[in-house]
N, C-alpha and C positions, 0 to 999 in steps of 0.2 A: 301336379302339372300346373304350370303357370305361363301365361302369355300376356301381351299388352295390346290395348287399342288406344290410339290417340286421335281425338277430334280436333281439327285445326280451325274450322270455320264455325262461328257462333258468337255469342255475346254473354258475358256474365253481368247481369243487371244488379246493381247495388241498390238495395232498398233498405230503409231503416226499419228497425223493429224485429231483428232476428231473435229467435228464442234463445234465452240464456240457458246454460247447462244446469237447469234446476228441474227436478222431477218431483211433482206433487200429485196427490190423489185428488180427483174431482170431488166436489161436494155431492152428498147423497142425492140420487135421483129417484123420485117416486114412480116415474113411468119410463117405459122403454118402447120403442117403435121399430117394427120391421117394415121396410118399404120395398115391394117387389121391383119398382123401377130402378133400384140401386143395382139390380142384377140384369144386365143387358140381355134382351131377347126372351126373358122369362114371362110366361103366361101362368099366373098362379091359380092353384085350386086349393081352397081353404080346407083345413082339417078341423078347425076349432070354431066355436060360436061365442058370441058376446056373453059375458057372465060366467064362462066356464073356467074352472081352476086349471092351472097348467104348471107342470114341473120344469125346473131348469134343465134345458137340453131336450125337452119334448117337442115334437113336430108342430109347427104352426100352419104351414102350407107346403105344397110340393109343386113341382113343375108339371103342368098339364101334359106336356110332351113326353116327359120321362118321370113317372111317379117315384123312381128311386132317388131322385134329387130332391131332398127335403131341406127345409129351412126351419131352424129350431129356436126356441126361446132362450135368450141369454140369461134370464132370471126366472125364479119361481114366482108365481103370482096369479092374477086373474085377468082374463081378456076383458079389458075395460071398454074398448070401442073398436069397431071395424069401419074405417073411414073410406067412403066410396066417392068416385067422381062421376063424370059423364059416362053414360051407358053402363052404370054400376061397376065401373072399373075400380079395382081395389087399390087405393092409394097408400094406406098404411094400416097395420094392426097394432093397436096400442095395448101394452101390457102394464098393469099396475103391480109393482113389486110388493110381494108379501112373503112371509115365511112359508116354506113348502119343500117338496121333495126335490132331489137331484137325480137325474138319470145317469147311471153308470153302465159302462160297456166292458165286456170281458176282453182283455188285451193279452194275447200270447207274447212270449218272449220275442224280441226283434229278430233273433237268429232263426226262429222257426216260422217267421212270416213269409208269405209268398204274395205275388201280385194280386191274386184273387181275394185273399184275406184282407189285404191292406185296403183295396177298393171298397169291400163290404163295410169295413169299420168306418172309413171316411164318409161313405154314403149314409150309413145308419146313424152316425153321430151328428150329421149336419155340417161337417167340416168341408165336404166336397165343393160347395158353391164358391169357396174362396180360392179355388184353383182355376185360373183363367186360361182359355185356349186362344192362340193366335193362328191365323188372322181373325179379326173382328172383335176380339176381347170378350167372347162369350164364355159361359161356364163350360169347363172341359167335358168332352164326351167320354163317359165311363167305358165305352166299348173300344176306345182308341188306345193305341200305344204311341206316345208322342215321339217325334224325332229327337227331341231334347226337352229338358226342363230348365228354366232360367230363373235365377233369384238375383235381383240387383240391389246392392246396398249402397250404390253411388247415386246421390241425388244432387242435381245442379240447378234446379229451378229456384227462382228467388224465394227466400224465406222457407225453403224446403227443410225436411228433417235431417238430423244427423243420426243415422241408424246405429252407428258405433256407440253413441251415448244412450240412445233410446233403449237398446237391448243389452246394455252392459250387465244387467242382473239376470239375463236369460241365456247365458252362453251354453249351458248344458242342454237346455230345451231346444235351442237352435240346432245344435249338433244332432240331437235325437230326431228332430224334424227332417234334417237332411238325410239321415240314415234311412228313415221311412220312405221318403220320396224317391230315393235311389232305387228302391225295389220296383217302382213303377216304370222305370226307363232302362234302356239297354246300355246306356253310357252314363258316366258320372254327371251329376248336376253341374250346370255352369253357374258359377258364383262370380258376379261382378263386384269388384272392390275398388276403392279409391287408391290410385297409384301413389299419391303423396302421403296418405296415412291410412293403412289398412286395419290397424288395431287387432282385435281378437279374431276377426274374420280370416286373417291370414293363416291362423292355426286350425281352421276347420278341415276335417278329414273327409275324404271321399268325394271331392269336388274338383272340377277344372277351374282354376282361378284365372280370371281375366282382369287385369289392372287397367282401369279407365282413367284417362287424363284429357283435360280440355275444357273449354267453356260450354255453357248451355247451348245446344241440347245434348251434351255428352251424357247427361244423366237420364235421358229419355230411353226407356227400355226398348222401344221400337228401333231407335237408332243403334243401340247396342247390339240387338239381334241382327240387324241388317249388316253391320260391320263384321260380325262373327260368322253367322250362318243365315244368309238371305233365304226367305221363305219362298219356295217354288210351288207351282200349282200342285195341289194335293197334299202338301206338307202340313203337319199339325205340330205346333210347338206349344208347350204349356209354360205359364208364368205364375209364380207364387211370391207375394209380398213377404219381406223378411219377418214381419210380426206374425203373419199367418203361418210361416214355417215354425215359429215358436209355439203357436197355438196347436199345431199338429203334434209337435214334440210333447207338449203338456198332455194332450189327449192320449198318446201312447204311453205316457208315464202313469197317470192317475185314473185313466178310464172315463173321464168326463169332458164334455165339450167345453173348450176354453173360449171365452168371448173377450179376451184382453184386447184393448185398443188404446194406443197412446197417441195423443194429438199434440201438434206444435201450435200453441196459441201465440200468434205472431202478428206483426204489423205496427206501423208508427203510432196508431191510436191506442195500442194496448199499454197499460201502465207498467206491467211487469211481464214481458214476453217470456214464456216458459213452456215446458212439456207437462201435459196433464194426463194422468193415467185414469182410464175409465173403462167402460164396457161397450160392446157393439150395441147400437140402438139407444144409448142414453140421451 
């Protein structure tokens, strides 16, 4: 199914330094950090202590409100430092990368998965916090069944990323992630794509395609949702970034938490603007 949305009012701001179509691996990072403030509304409760060894994918802290929502280490290593601010607020947990174990999860065949099983795997693996709930942009409520799940691959902000290029090597994982997320909702995932060039996203199965056209803020997910399905009182909609769809697909393929994160290093002052592949927390 395919439809279109056109945004007429807005402005495309032309800034120098757009990332070239170059994808490179980031240099080796000795330390990684998880910051609770990166997850709106989360009050963390620590599971680890300084000096403790930790496996890749092992829990670091969980939500005080809902202990099922855990945040896991992107790498194996040692808890180097727990940085606190005023009133002992946890600012970040620093992990020094070292050789260590990897946590694996038992993954049934996709055809045999149901809503309860998918939620348990996403929660236990640490992938759940990357599913956002609207309104407010908080972490999705595991007890809720959303009115819809939205994935937007159309970005219009100045120097924003090109998801078609960024995920060109992850097409199968993206499709797998869509298949898994479809189990959590009663209607197909809504996939926003660029009306002028949709690339491989046009061939993704099990989605409602919405072609977006127009200047910024046409790429703003809030604008897209409002044009398609305005949020009424009591409604809950979920949003997942395209690369996090890939990470979910990887999880349900190999059974381990995927911390893949690709950044657009851009701007006029950058000598060679390009895409850099790294991990969450690097």
